[in-house]
C-alpha positions as CSV (number, residue, x, y, z in Angstrom):
1,M,-45.1,-96.0,-84.6
2,R,-44.3,-96.0,-81.0
3,R,-45.0,-98.6,-78.4
4,V,-47.1,-97.7,-75.3
5,E,-47.1,-99.8,-72.2
6,D,-49.6,-98.9,-69.4
7,G,-49.5,-101.9,-67.1
8,Q,-52.7,-103.4,-68.8
9,G,-50.9,-104.4,-72.0
10,A,-49.0,-102.9,-74.9
11,L,-50.2,-101.1,-78.0
12,D,-48.2,-100.0,-81.0
13,E,-49.8,-96.7,-82.1
14,G,-50.5,-96.3,-85.8
15,N,-51.2,-93.2,-87.7
16,F,-54.9,-92.8,-86.9
17,G,-55.3,-89.1,-86.3
18,C,-58.8,-88.4,-84.8
19,A,-60.1,-92.0,-85.5
20,S,-63.6,-93.5,-85.0
21,L,-63.3,-96.8,-83.3
22,L,-65.9,-99.7,-83.1
23,L,-65.6,-103.0,-81.3
24,A,-67.3,-105.9,-83.1
25,D,-66.8,-109.7,-82.9
26,G,-63.4,-109.6,-81.2
27,H,-62.0,-106.9,-83.5
28,I,-61.6,-103.2,-83.5
29,I,-62.7,-101.4,-86.8
30,A,-61.1,-98.1,-87.1
31,L,-61.8,-95.3,-89.5
32,T,-58.8,-93.0,-89.6
33,E,-59.0,-89.2,-90.1
34,D,-57.5,-89.8,-93.5
35,G,-60.2,-92.2,-94.5
36,D,-58.4,-95.6,-94.1
37,L,-60.5,-98.5,-92.7
38,V,-58.4,-100.6,-90.4
39,L,-59.2,-104.0,-88.9
40,I,-57.3,-104.7,-85.6
41,E,-57.5,-107.8,-83.4
42,A,-58.8,-106.7,-80.0
43,T,-56.1,-108.1,-77.7
44,P,-54.2,-106.4,-74.9
45,E,-51.0,-108.3,-75.7
46,A,-50.0,-106.3,-78.8
47,Y,-51.2,-104.3,-81.7
48,R,-52.3,-106.7,-84.5
49,E,-53.5,-105.1,-87.6
50,K,-55.4,-107.6,-89.7
51,G,-56.0,-105.4,-92.7
52,R,-56.1,-101.9,-94.0
53,V,-57.9,-100.4,-97.1
54,E,-58.3,-96.9,-98.4
55,G,-62.0,-96.4,-97.6
56,L,-62.9,-92.7,-98.0
57,A,-61.4,-89.7,-99.9
58,A,-62.1,-86.7,-97.6
59,T,-61.4,-86.0,-93.9
60,C,-63.3,-88.3,-91.6
61,R,-64.3,-87.4,-88.1
62,A,-67.8,-88.9,-87.7
63,Q,-68.4,-92.0,-85.6
64,L,-68.8,-95.4,-87.4
65,A,-72.0,-97.3,-87.1
66,L,-72.6,-101.0,-87.6
67,S,-76.1,-102.5,-88.1
68,D,-77.2,-105.9,-89.5
69,G,-73.8,-106.6,-91.0
70,K,-73.4,-103.2,-92.7
71,L,-70.8,-100.7,-91.7
72,Y,-71.6,-97.0,-92.1
73,G,-69.0,-94.3,-92.3
74,R,-69.0,-90.7,-93.4
75,D,-66.4,-88.3,-94.7
76,A,-66.8,-84.6,-95.2
77,K,-68.6,-85.2,-98.4
78,Q,-70.5,-88.5,-98.5
79,L,-72.0,-91.3,-96.4
80,H,-70.6,-94.8,-97.4
81,C,-71.9,-98.3,-96.6
82,W,-69.8,-101.5,-96.7
83,N,-71.5,-104.9,-96.5
84,L,-69.5,-107.0,-94.0
85,K,-71.7,-110.2,-94.2
86,K,-70.0,-113.4,-95.5
């Protein structure tokens, strides 16, 4: 990881590759190129990773979609859906 400061705030870069990013309810949901789902607090002060799971098995480059509490992501082989409702 390396720290980036641009005058607007600071961000520690993780290993995201060509990630898909989605802003929802004060958080960034990232789907990394390697298939990890990452929940990040959306704040300019620092990089605050709230959680990470191995989400998909194949290379991911498609944009995430969120609708009615369901998160949709696609890898090179399948479309996946995660229910994010409490």
